[in-house]
N, C-alpha and C positions, 0 to 999 in steps of 0.2 A: 178181774178181782182175785186177789190171792187168798188161798185157803187160810183159815186161822185155827189155832188151838187155844182152848181156854184152860189156863193154869190157875188153880185155886192155891193161894198162899195163906197159911195160917200161922200167925205169931202175934202175941200181945205186944211185941216190940216193933215199933215202926221202923227202926234202923235195920232190923233183920229182914223185914219185908222189902226194904230198899235195897239191901244187898243182893237179894234174889233177883229183883228187877234189873239192877245194873249188871249182874253177872250174865243174865239172859240176853240183854239187849233186845232187838226186834225179833230175833230167832236164834236159838242156841247152836244151830248147824245149818248149812246151806240146803240140806235135803229134808228138812222138817218145816212145817208151817210157821207162819208169823204167829207170835204168842200174844194173847191178850190176858191180862192178869185180873183176877178176882180176889181181892184181899179181905181176909176175915181175921178178927181180933179175939173171937170167942169160940169155944167149941160148939155152942148152940148155932152160931152163924154158919159154921162149916157143915153141920147136919142139915140146916135149912137149905143151903145152896146145893148140896148133894141130892137132896130130895127133889129139888127143882129140875136137876139134870143138866146135861150139856158140859160137864167138866171132863177134860181129857186127862189131866194129871193133877195130883195134889202134892204140894210141897208143905210139910208140916214141921214146925219148929219143935224139936225135942225138949228144948229148954223153956218153952212157953209156960206161963202160969195163968190161971190156977191149974190147968190140965195140960200136961206136956203132949207134944205131938205123937209120941209113941203110944200113949194111952188112947189118944183120939184115933190113931191108925188102927189099933187092935179093935176098937169099937166099930169103926166104919167097915172093916174087913168082915166083921160078924154081922152087921146090921144092914149094910147098903147093898142091894141087888146090883150085880155088875159093877162093883166098886172100881173106880179108875185106879191106875197104877199110883203108888204112893212113893215119894222121895222124902225121907226123914233127915233133918238136920240134927246132928249129934254134937254134944259138947266136947267129946274126946274120943279118940279112936277106940279106946277100951270099951266104949258103950256100943259097939257094933253088935254084940250079942243081944242087947236089948232091942235094937232095931230088928233083928231076926225074930226075936220073940213077938214083937208087934206085928209081924208079917209085912213089913215094909218091903217094897220091891227094890229099893236102893237106899243108901245112906251116904252122906258126905258130912265132914266136920265143919263146925263153926270156928272162926269166922269163915264165911263163904269164900272159897278160892275160885275165881271165875272160870278157869279152864276146866277144872275137875267138876264143878257144878254144871256147866253147860253140857259137858259130855254125858253126865248121868241123866240130865233132863232130856237131852236129845235122844238118848237110848230108850227112855220110857215113852217118849212121843212116838218113836218108830214102832215100839211094841204095840202101842194103842192103835196105830194105823193099821198094822197087820191084823189085829183082832177084829177091827171094823170091816176089813176087806174079806175076812174068812167067812 
C-alpha cells in the first residue's frame, strides 16, 4: 500500500478547488506520497479539520470570501499547534508581500499553473516528511 498525504484545500470557489486537484494529479512529484484531498468551503470547516488532525499541507485561496486564505493562514499559524505547511493562492504577483505577512510557507498565483503549483506543493510535502522524521 502506498503512503498518502492529506492536503486540505480551502476555497469558496469549486473551480479553484478543481484547479488544485487537476494540477496535483495523483501526486505532484515522483518522490512524494499520493495525495488525498480534503476540501473546505468555509474558514470554520478549515479550523474543524485542522483540530481533527492528520493534515499534511494546507492550500488556501487568498481570493476566497468571506475570509481570504491569507487571513485564514495567519489565524491558523497563531492558533493551531504544529500547524502544517501552508501554500497560499494569490490573485497577482504583487500580493506576495501579503502572503509573507500571513506567514504562508509558499505562494503561487491564480489561475493555478500546474507545473509551478505541483513544484510548490511537492516542496511542502517534502518539508513535512522531514519534520516528521526528525
